[in-house]
C-alpha positions as CSV (number, residue, x, y, z in Angstrom):
1,M,-22.4,-0.9,124.1
2,S,-19.8,0.7,122.1
3,K,-20.8,3.3,119.8
4,L,-19.0,1.9,117.0
5,P,-21.3,-0.7,115.9
6,V,-24.3,1.9,116.1
7,T,-22.5,4.2,114.0
8,L,-21.7,1.4,111.2
9,L,-25.3,0.7,111.4
10,L,-26.5,4.0,110.7
11,I,-23.8,4.4,108.1
12,F,-25.3,1.3,106.4
13,I,-28.9,2.5,106.7
14,Y,-28.3,5.9,105.3
15,S,-26.2,4.3,102.3
16,F,-28.9,1.9,101.6
17,S,-31.6,4.8,101.9
18,S,-29.3,6.9,99.4
19,A,-28.9,4.3,96.8
20,Q,-32.7,3.5,96.9
21,I,-33.3,7.3,96.3
22,K,-30.7,7.5,93.3
23,E,-32.4,4.4,91.7
24,E,-35.8,6.2,92.0
25,N,-34.0,9.2,90.4
26,D,-32.6,7.4,87.7
27,P,-35.3,5.9,85.7
28,S,-34.0,6.6,82.2
29,F,-30.8,4.7,83.0
30,H,-32.5,1.8,84.9
31,H,-35.2,1.3,82.2
32,T,-32.7,1.8,79.4
33,V,-29.7,-0.5,80.5
34,S,-32.3,-3.2,81.8
35,N,-33.8,-3.4,78.1
36,W,-30.5,-3.5,76.6
37,F,-29.4,-6.3,78.7
38,S,-32.3,-8.3,78.4
39,A,-32.3,-8.1,74.7
40,W,-28.8,-9.2,74.7
41,E,-29.5,-12.1,76.8
42,L,-32.6,-13.0,74.4
43,V,-30.2,-13.2,71.4
44,Y,-27.1,-14.6,72.9
45,K,-28.4,-17.1,75.4
46,E,-31.8,-18.1,74.2
47,I,-31.2,-17.8,70.2
48,Y,-27.6,-18.3,69.8
49,G,-27.4,-21.0,72.9
50,L,-24.3,-19.0,74.4
51,N,-24.0,-18.3,78.1
52,D,-20.6,-16.5,79.2
53,I,-19.4,-13.3,78.0
54,E,-15.8,-11.4,78.3
55,D,-15.7,-8.6,80.9
56,V,-16.5,-5.1,79.7
57,D,-16.3,-1.6,81.0
58,F,-19.5,0.4,80.2
59,V,-19.7,4.2,79.8
60,L,-23.1,5.2,79.2
61,F,-24.6,8.9,79.3
62,D,-27.3,11.1,78.9
63,T,-27.6,15.0,78.8
64,H,-26.2,15.7,82.3
65,Y,-24.7,12.2,83.8
66,V,-22.5,9.7,83.0
67,Y,-22.8,6.2,84.3
68,S,-19.7,3.8,84.2
69,T,-18.4,0.7,85.5
70,S,-14.9,2.1,85.3
71,E,-12.8,3.4,87.8
72,I,-10.9,5.6,85.3
73,S,-14.2,7.0,83.8
74,I,-15.7,8.0,87.0
75,A,-12.9,7.7,89.9
76,E,-15.1,9.9,92.3
77,G,-18.9,9.8,92.0
78,D,-21.9,8.2,93.7
79,F,-22.8,4.5,93.7
80,V,-25.8,3.5,92.0
81,H,-27.9,0.3,91.6
82,G,-27.7,-0.8,88.2
83,A,-28.3,-4.2,86.3
84,D,-25.9,-7.1,85.9
85,L,-25.4,-8.9,82.4
86,L,-25.0,-12.8,82.4
87,N,-21.8,-13.7,84.2
88,L,-20.7,-10.1,84.7
89,S,-21.3,-8.8,88.2
90,L,-21.2,-4.9,87.5
91,K,-20.6,-1.9,90.0
92,W,-22.0,1.2,88.5
93,K,-21.2,5.0,89.5
94,K,-22.9,8.1,88.5
95,K,-21.5,11.8,88.2
96,A,-22.2,14.7,86.2
97,H,-19.9,14.9,83.1
98,H,-20.0,18.6,82.3
99,G,-20.0,18.2,78.5
100,V,-16.7,15.7,78.7
101,L,-16.5,11.9,78.9
102,T,-13.5,10.3,80.0
103,F,-13.2,6.9,78.6
104,P,-11.5,3.7,80.4
105,D,-8.2,3.8,78.6
106,G,-7.7,7.3,79.9
107,S,-8.5,9.3,76.7
108,S,-11.7,11.8,76.5
109,A,-14.1,13.4,74.2
110,P,-16.9,16.1,74.2
111,V,-20.1,14.5,74.8
112,G,-22.0,13.6,71.5
113,M,-23.8,11.1,69.7
114,M,-21.4,8.3,69.8
115,C,-21.8,4.6,69.8
116,F,-18.8,2.3,69.8
117,A,-16.8,-0.5,71.4
118,A,-13.0,-0.3,71.9
119,P,-10.1,-2.1,73.1
120,N,-8.2,-1.0,76.3
121,S,-4.3,-1.6,76.5
122,I,-4.7,-0.7,80.0
123,N,-6.3,-3.6,81.4
124,N,-7.0,-5.5,78.3
125,K,-10.5,-5.3,78.7
126,P,-12.9,-3.7,75.7
127,Y,-15.0,-0.9,76.9
128,F,-18.3,0.4,75.5
129,V,-19.6,3.8,75.2
130,M,-23.4,4.8,74.3
131,P,-25.8,7.7,75.0
132,L,-28.9,6.5,76.8
133,T,-32.2,6.5,75.0
134,S,-33.3,9.9,76.6
135,F,-30.4,11.4,74.9
136,W,-31.3,10.3,71.5
137,N,-34.9,11.6,72.1
138,E,-33.4,14.8,73.1
139,Q,-31.3,15.0,69.8
140,K,-34.6,14.4,67.7
141,I,-33.2,11.2,66.3
142,K,-35.5,9.1,64.1
143,S,-35.6,6.2,62.0
144,A,-38.6,5.0,60.2
145,P,-40.0,2.4,60.3
146,L,-38.7,1.7,63.6
147,A,-39.8,3.2,67.0
148,L,-36.8,5.0,68.8
149,E,-36.4,2.6,71.5
150,D,-36.4,-0.2,69.0
151,L,-33.8,1.5,67.3
152,V,-31.8,2.2,70.1
153,T,-31.9,-1.3,71.2
154,G,-30.9,-2.4,67.9
155,V,-27.9,-0.6,68.0
156,F,-26.8,-1.5,71.3
157,L,-27.1,-5.1,70.3
158,H,-25.0,-4.2,67.1
159,E,-22.3,-2.5,68.8
160,F,-22.3,-4.4,72.0
161,S,-21.4,-7.3,70.0
162,H,-18.0,-6.0,68.8
163,T,-16.9,-6.2,72.5
164,Q,-17.0,-9.9,72.5
165,Q,-15.1,-10.0,69.0
166,M,-11.7,-8.4,70.2
167,E,-9.8,-11.7,70.1
168,N,-10.7,-12.2,66.4
169,F,-12.1,-9.5,64.4
170,G,-10.6,-6.8,66.5
171,R,-7.3,-8.4,66.5
172,W,-7.3,-8.8,62.9
173,I,-8.0,-5.0,62.5
174,S,-5.2,-3.9,64.7
175,E,-2.7,-6.2,63.2
176,F,-4.1,-5.2,59.5
177,V,-3.7,-1.6,60.4
178,D,-0.2,-2.0,61.6
179,T,1.3,-4.1,58.7
180,N,-0.3,-1.8,56.1
181,K,0.4,1.5,58.0
182,M,-3.3,2.5,57.5
183,G,-4.3,6.0,58.4
184,D,-7.2,7.2,60.8
185,D,-9.6,7.0,57.9
186,F,-9.6,3.0,58.0
187,D,-12.9,1.6,59.4
188,D,-15.8,-0.6,58.2
189,N,-16.6,2.2,55.6
190,F,-13.4,2.2,53.8
191,I,-14.4,0.5,50.8
192,Q,-17.5,2.4,50.4
193,N,-15.6,5.7,50.9
194,T,-12.9,4.5,48.4
195,F,-15.2,3.5,45.5
196,Q,-18.5,5.1,45.9
197,K,-17.7,7.8,43.2
198,D,-16.8,5.1,40.8
199,S,-20.0,4.4,38.8
200,V,-18.9,1.2,37.4
201,F,-18.2,-0.2,40.8
202,V,-21.4,0.9,42.4
203,R,-23.4,-0.4,39.4
204,L,-21.9,-3.9,40.0
205,Y,-22.3,-3.5,43.7
206,N,-26.1,-2.9,43.4
207,Q,-26.4,-5.7,41.1
208,E,-25.1,-7.9,43.7
209,I,-27.6,-6.4,46.3
210,D,-30.4,-7.0,43.8
211,F,-29.4,-10.8,43.4
212,F,-29.0,-11.2,47.3
213,Y,-32.2,-9.6,48.3
214,G,-34.2,-11.2,45.2
215,A,-32.8,-14.6,46.7
216,I,-34.9,-14.3,49.7
217,S,-37.6,-11.9,49.1
218,T,-39.8,-13.8,46.3
219,K,-40.0,-17.5,47.3
220,K,-40.5,-19.5,50.6
221,N,-37.3,-21.2,49.9
222,V,-34.1,-19.4,49.2
223,D,-33.1,-19.0,45.4
224,V,-29.8,-20.7,45.5
225,E,-29.3,-19.5,41.8
226,K,-29.8,-15.9,42.6
227,V,-27.5,-16.5,45.5
228,N,-24.7,-17.6,43.4
229,M,-25.2,-15.0,40.8
230,G,-24.6,-12.5,43.8
231,L,-21.5,-14.4,44.7
232,E,-20.2,-14.4,41.2
233,Y,-20.8,-10.6,40.7
234,M,-19.1,-10.0,43.9
235,K,-16.0,-11.9,42.7
236,A,-15.9,-10.2,39.2
237,R,-16.2,-6.8,41.0
238,R,-13.4,-7.6,43.4
239,N,-11.1,-9.0,40.6
240,L,-11.8,-5.8,38.7
241,F,-11.0,-3.4,41.4
242,F,-9.2,-5.1,44.0
243,V,-5.7,-4.8,42.2
244,D,-2.4,-3.2,42.8
245,K,-2.3,-0.9,45.9
246,F,-6.1,-2.3,46.7
247,E,-5.2,-6.4,46.3
248,N,-5.7,-6.4,50.2
249,L,-9.1,-5.4,50.1
250,F,-10.3,-8.8,49.3
251,E,-10.2,-9.9,53.0
252,V,-10.9,-6.3,54.2
253,E,-14.3,-6.6,52.4
254,D,-14.9,-10.1,53.9
255,H,-13.8,-9.0,57.4
256,F,-16.4,-6.0,57.6
257,L,-19.1,-7.6,55.8
258,T,-19.0,-10.5,58.6
259,M,-18.6,-8.2,61.3
260,E,-21.1,-5.4,60.6
261,G,-23.5,-7.7,58.8
262,F,-23.6,-9.9,62.0
263,G,-24.1,-6.6,64.1
264,Q,-27.2,-6.2,61.9
265,Y,-28.3,-9.6,61.9
266,N,-28.4,-9.4,66.0
267,M,-30.6,-6.4,65.7
268,Y,-32.9,-8.1,63.4
269,L,-33.3,-11.2,65.4
270,W,-34.2,-9.2,68.6
271,L,-36.6,-7.1,66.5
272,T,-38.6,-10.1,65.1
273,H,-38.6,-12.3,68.2
274,K,-41.8,-12.4,69.9
275,K,-39.8,-11.6,73.3
276,G,-38.2,-8.9,71.8
277,G,-39.6,-6.1,69.3
278,N,-42.0,-8.6,68.2
279,I,-42.5,-6.5,64.8
280,D,-43.3,-8.4,61.6
281,K,-40.2,-9.4,59.4
282,N,-40.6,-7.1,56.6
283,T,-40.7,-4.0,58.8
284,A,-37.8,-5.2,60.8
285,V,-35.6,-5.8,57.4
286,E,-36.5,-2.3,56.2
287,G,-35.5,-0.8,59.4
288,V,-32.5,-2.6,59.8
289,R,-31.2,-1.8,56.2
290,R,-31.7,2.0,56.8
291,N,-32.1,3.0,53.3
292,K,-29.2,0.7,52.2
293,R,-26.8,3.6,53.0
294,V,-24.0,1.8,55.0
295,W,-22.7,-0.9,52.0
296,S,-21.0,-3.2,54.8
297,Q,-23.9,-3.2,57.1
298,D,-26.4,-3.8,54.4
299,Q,-24.8,-6.5,52.2
300,G,-23.6,-8.2,55.2
301,F,-27.1,-8.5,56.7
302,L,-28.5,-9.6,53.5
303,L,-25.9,-12.4,53.7
304,F,-26.9,-13.6,57.2
305,L,-30.4,-13.5,56.2
306,I,-29.6,-15.9,53.3
307,L,-27.4,-17.9,55.6
308,E,-30.2,-18.4,58.3
309,E,-32.2,-20.1,55.5
310,F,-29.8,-22.9,55.2
311,T,-29.0,-23.3,58.7
312,D,-30.0,-22.4,62.3
313,P,-27.6,-19.9,63.7
314,V,-26.8,-21.8,67.0
315,S,-24.8,-24.2,64.6
316,W,-22.5,-21.1,63.7
317,A,-23.0,-18.0,65.9
318,K,-20.2,-19.2,68.2
319,Y,-17.8,-18.7,65.5
320,M,-18.3,-14.9,65.3
321,F,-16.9,-14.7,68.9
322,G,-13.9,-16.2,70.5
323,S,-10.5,-16.2,68.9
324,D,-10.9,-17.7,65.4
325,L,-11.9,-15.9,62.2
326,I,-14.4,-17.3,59.8
327,Y,-16.1,-15.2,57.1
328,I,-20.0,-15.0,56.0
329,N,-18.8,-15.8,52.6
330,D,-17.3,-18.9,53.4
331,L,-19.9,-20.0,55.8
332,L,-22.4,-19.4,53.0
333,K,-20.6,-21.4,50.6
334,Q,-20.1,-24.3,52.5
335,K,-23.9,-24.6,53.4
336,I,-24.8,-23.9,49.5
337,I,-22.2,-26.7,48.7
338,E,-24.0,-29.0,51.4
């Protein structure tokens, strides 16, 4: 018998055994990714009734190692067994990062607390970057009233949703930045950073929040009058402040209220589902709102909570992905009119 088949068989057995050993030595990676992917499938497939997702490159990391599906992020590393996600068959690699991460677009950054989705002009495939739960724990990050694992899973659901919005929300952002020559400070917090020291703006904004939250917190059925009052206050605030050099902020605010509010709503759906976080709605709302410190996330989230009182998300969730743009205020006004 030729020695070649025997050699190949031995290589296969060794490789298989090595993969098994690596799997046993990466409990944080396997546990965390499996939980995240199960959470996404619960929200995306079971609640929204959607199936396929666009291909994504992952860059996940802990204190010592990076785990990635990108050949650019890990050109040479150990293959490790990792979870697949819906229609995506993922090939994972692992290597020591030595304090620096290389992203699928060729850029790099020091290891730190970062969670984001980004487009990639090299292969037109978005990529997703996030630390594993063990990294959050070592950084002593907490967010009462949520347990750390619930918080991190929720953040994953929020940020990963952006990887599936590159052809609608992501494309709009790129075109807006190019057309208006916006600087590096343009992000979902742009309006908050611009007006947070203006007492009149803040007062009007807080009145909107009170109306929107009041509309869903005091009765079994949504208080339509309070919703309309909140929308009127929003219109008045915009007409007062979004003038001259800020006149293009009408759509900017609609854009980020929708994009960020929907991300938070994904988190909420998982937290309150019996197959997910399985926590009560009041605790989930408190945890998702995070002391109301991020305006676009907080107000957008409340608007989606109001929307679900009028219609099941399966009827509109598909519009949050794909290539078309539709904003939360437009969806809400349509349902109120109906």
